[in-house]
Each structure stands twice: as structure tokens, then as C-alpha cells.
C-alpha positions in Angstrom: 17.1 150.6 -61.5 14.2 148.8 -60.3 14.2 148.4 -55.9 13.2 144.5 -54.7 10.0 144.6 -54.0 9.9 143.0 -50.5 13.1 144.0 -48.3 11.1 142.2 -45.3 14.5 139.6 -44.9 16.6 142.6 -44.7 14.3 144.2 -41.9 13.3 140.8 -38.8 15.4 140.3 -36.4 17.4 137.5 -36.3 16.3 135.9 -33.3 11.9 136.2 -32.0 11.6 137.7 -29.0 11.0 135.9 -26.0 8.5 137.1 -23.3 9.9 135.9 -19.1 7.5 133.5 -17.2 7.3 132.1 -13.8 7.7 129.3 -12.4 4.0 128.2 -13.4 3.5 128.8 -16.1 4.4 124.5 -16.9 0.9 123.9 -15.4 -1.3 126.5 -16.5 0.1 124.4 -20.3 -0.8 121.4 -18.9 -4.1 122.7 -18.3 -4.3 124.2 -21.6 -3.4 120.7 -23.7 -6.2 118.5 -21.5 -8.2 121.7 -22.3 -7.6 120.9 -26.1 -7.1 117.3 -25.4 -10.9 117.4 -24.6 -11.9 119.6 -27.3 -10.5 117.2 -29.7 -10.4 113.1 -28.1 -10.8 111.6 -31.3 -7.8 112.8 -33.3 -6.0 113.0 -30.0 -6.5 109.5 -29.2 -5.7 107.8 -32.9 -2.6 109.5 -32.6 -1.7 108.9 -28.9 -2.6 105.3 -30.0 -0.1 105.3 -33.3 2.2 106.5 -30.9 2.3 103.6 -28.4 2.2 101.0 -31.0 5.2 102.5 -32.7 7.0 102.3 -28.7 6.4 98.6 -28.6 7.3 96.9 -32.2 10.7 99.2 -30.8 10.1 98.4 -27.4 10.2 94.6 -29.0 12.9 95.5 -32.3 15.2 96.4 -29.6 15.1 93.6 -26.7 15.6 90.7 -28.9 18.1 92.4 -31.2 20.4 94.8 -29.0 21.2 94.9 -24.9 20.6 96.2 -22.1 21.6 99.8 -23.1 21.5 99.9 -26.8 18.1 99.2 -24.9 18.2 102.6 -22.9 18.9 104.4 -25.6 16.4 103.4 -28.0 13.3 104.5 -25.5 15.7 107.7 -23.9 15.2 108.5 -28.3 11.6 108.6 -27.7 12.2 112.5 -26.1 13.9 113.2 -29.4 12.0 112.3 -31.7 8.7 112.7 -29.6 8.9 117.2 -30.4 9.0 116.2 -35.1 5.6 113.9 -33.9 3.6 115.9 -32.4 4.1 118.9 -35.5 0.4 117.4 -36.3 -1.1 118.0 -32.8 0.2 121.5 -33.3 -2.4 122.0 -36.1 -4.6 120.4 -33.9 -4.5 123.4 -32.4 -4.5 125.7 -34.3 -7.7 124.7 -35.5 -8.6 124.5 -31.6 -8.1 127.9 -32.3 -9.6 129.1 -35.8 -13.3 127.4 -33.8 -13.1 124.1 -36.2 -14.0 120.9 -36.1 -10.3 119.5 -35.3 -9.2 116.4 -38.5 -6.4 114.8 -37.8 -6.2 114.0 -41.7 -6.2 117.8 -42.2 -3.5 118.2 -39.0 -1.7 115.7 -42.1 -1.6 118.0 -45.0 -0.9 120.9 -42.8 1.9 119.7 -41.5 3.1 118.6 -45.1 4.0 122.2 -45.2 6.9 122.6 -43.1 7.6 119.5 -44.1 11.3 120.9 -45.2 12.4 123.1 -42.2 11.3 118.9 -40.5 12.7 117.5 -42.3 16.3 119.2 -41.5 15.5 118.7 -37.9 15.3 115.1 -38.1 18.0 114.8 -39.4 19.9 116.9 -36.5 18.0 114.2 -34.0 18.7 111.8 -35.6 22.3 111.9 -35.4 22.0 113.0 -32.4 20.4 110.2 -31.4 22.5 107.5 -33.0 25.6 109.5 -31.0 23.8 108.6 -27.6 22.7 105.6 -27.9 26.7 104.8 -29.0 26.7 106.5 -25.7 23.7 104.4 -24.1 25.8 101.3 -25.7 29.6 102.7 -24.3 27.6 102.5 -20.7 26.9 98.9 -20.3 30.9 98.8 -19.7 29.6 99.7 -16.2 26.4 97.3 -16.0 27.0 95.3 -12.8 27.0 91.8 -14.1 28.6 89.6 -11.5 28.3 91.6 -8.5 25.4 93.6 -8.2 26.9 96.0 -4.9 25.0 99.0 -4.5 27.9 101.8 -5.1 28.0 100.1 -8.8 24.8 99.6 -8.7 24.5 104.0 -8.0 27.8 103.5 -10.4 26.0 102.8 -13.9 22.7 104.3 -13.3 24.6 107.6 -12.1 26.4 107.7 -15.1 23.4 106.5 -17.6 22.0 109.3 -15.8 24.5 112.3 -16.7 24.5 111.2 -20.0 21.4 110.5 -21.0 20.7 114.0 -19.3 23.4 116.2 -20.9 21.7 115.0 -24.2 18.4 115.7 -23.6 19.2 119.3 -22.5 21.3 120.5 -25.5 17.8 118.2 -27.4 15.4 120.2 -25.4 16.5 123.2 -25.9 17.1 123.5 -29.1 13.5 121.8 -30.4 11.3 123.4 -27.3 9.5 126.3 -29.0 11.7 126.0 -32.6 9.0 123.2 -34.4 5.5 125.3 -33.1 7.0 128.4 -34.4 7.9 127.5 -37.7 4.3 125.2 -37.5 3.1 129.0 -37.4 4.8 131.4 -39.0 6.6 131.2 -42.2 10.6 130.9 -41.1 13.4 128.9 -41.4 14.5 125.9 -38.4 18.4 127.9 -37.9 15.9 130.8 -37.0 13.3 128.5 -34.6 16.3 126.6 -33.2 18.3 130.0 -32.1 14.9 131.1 -30.7 14.1 128.6 -28.9 17.3 128.4 -27.4 17.6 132.2 -26.4 13.6 131.7 -24.6 15.1 129.0 -22.6 18.1 130.4 -21.4 15.3 133.4 -20.9 13.1 131.0 -19.0 16.0 128.1 -16.8 12.6 127.9 -13.8 10.1 127.9 -15.1 11.1 125.3 -18.7 13.7 123.4 -15.5 10.4 122.5 -14.3 8.5 121.5 -18.3 10.7 119.5 -18.6 11.1 117.3 -15.3 6.6 117.8 -15.8 7.7 116.1 -19.2 9.9 113.6 -17.7 7.5 112.7 -15.3 4.7 112.3 -18.0 7.6 110.0 -19.7 8.3 108.2 -17.2 4.4 107.4 -16.1 4.4 106.1 -19.5 7.1 103.6 -18.9 5.6 102.2 -15.5 1.9 101.3 -17.3 3.8 100.3 -20.0 3.0 103.0 -22.0 -0.7 102.6 -22.4 -1.2 106.2 -20.6 1.1 107.7 -23.3 -2.1 107.5 -25.3 -3.6 110.1 -23.9 -0.1 111.9 -22.3 1.4 112.3 -25.3 -1.4 114.2 -26.9 -2.0 116.2 -24.1 2.2 117.2 -24.3 1.6 118.6 -27.9 -0.8 120.2 -27.1 1.0 122.1 -23.9 3.5 122.3 -25.9 1.5 124.5 -29.1 0.4 126.8 -26.3 3.8 127.2 -23.9 5.6 128.5 -28.0 1.7 131.0 -27.7 2.6 132.3 -25.1 6.8 132.9 -24.9 7.5 133.5 -27.8 6.4 136.4 -29.4 6.7 135.8 -33.9 5.0 139.0 -35.3 7.2 140.4 -37.0 7.2 136.3 -39.4 4.3 136.2 -42.0 1.7 133.3 -40.5 1.5 130.5 -42.2 -2.2 129.3 -41.4 -4.4 132.1 -40.1 -5.0 132.2 -36.3 -7.8 133.8 -34.7 -6.9 137.9 -33.2 -7.2 136.1 -29.4 -3.1 135.8 -28.4 -2.7 133.2 -25.9 -0.2 135.6 -24.2 
């Protein structure tokens, strides 16, 4: 009886191994992200400009049709949808590593190769986002409408921040390395999410610093009426790719694209 031509699926591990990194690693990832931004300013600024325009549209629609709770929920939803929208940025980093001139159109074409698993993750993100938006709307009951006492204000922001932090932590853990992995290797989203969760739990101090840096960048973007996000979002996308390259060892899976022998580790 003939044997199956390929037994690779039976021999690969259930989760990709991860390396341990120190708490200074996130700064290194940001530095490499900035280098990629400088190497591809055109596609980066186009991507950042599109994202800022979408942010303005979402904020305007939410402010017009929703209340403050829903507004905060949709703003936080940017954290959920951001990783998916960064697929094109990962491919620009791949193009730079291959020594090619980066092209946004090429990144769009390459991103379609893993769109099936990406759409699966999108469904998960949308479900979590809708739950969070609903939770943010319920938190509005703590909003001090008539009496702006300090304890009421602290209760409102305390409850909202705690619930938001919980949702963001769940999504961050699942998406930190999963989408870069399916962009890099021929694997499925389940393996990517489990790999990401395992890597985050094994590098909690470094990934906590990384999450805080992302939060600071998003806060700067909000304080500048989203304008700073034109630069910060592409830099964060590139930095996420370099974080994946440094932390995850996905060599057991076939590369989706041909990368140079140079390794980021």
C-alpha cells in the first residue's frame, strides 16, 4: 500500500517554540521599526494616512450616532482591529529583508495569500470588539451626569479602564505574534494564536513593556488628534514583525515567502 507522500503535518510541533527576551527588547523592536519606516517612507505614510482617515470617519460616526460609552468602545476597538490591518506592513518588512524596493501594492497582493486565516481572526476580533463595545456602553451607567465628585469620576474611569484592560490583554496575547506568523509561514490561525499565547506567557515582563509602549503610542496619537498615528502606526507594525522574528522560532513550518539567510535573532 502506498505511503502518503508527505508526513510533515504529523511531525511538526503543536506550537512553535519561543525564545526568552529581556525587558529591553521592545526598545530594540521599535528601533528596527523606525529603520524600516525610514527605508520605506512612501508606503508607510500612505498606510498611516489611510488609517488616520479611517479613524476620523469612525470617530465622527460614533460621536454623531452614539453616546460617550459607545465612543470609548469604538476607540478601543482600534486596538483590536489594528493587528489585522498591519498585515501589509509585515510584508513591507519582508520586502526590505529580501532587498527589494518596498511596494504597498505588492504588500496588498502578498497579504491575500494568508487572507483566509486572517479573515478567521477578523471574525474573532469583531466578536470581541462587539462584546467590548457593549460592555463600554453598560459602563456608561457609572458616568457622573450631574455630580462631578472626585470619587464618582474615579469610579467611572476605574471601572472603564479595568474592563478595557482585560479585553485588550486578551486580544494582545492572542495577536502579538499570530498574524506575523501566518504572514511568514504556511500555518493556520489556531497554531498562530496558541504560539502567540505561549510566547507572551513565557515573556510576560518584556511583553508587558511592549504593551505599555503600544499604549503610549496610541495615547500620543489620540492627544495629537490622530496625526501622530501617521508615523506611529507603521513603526509599530514594523516593530511587531521584528518582535516576531526575534521571539518565535517557526523554522518547522515552510516559509510563505523566500527570506534571506540573515536572522533577526
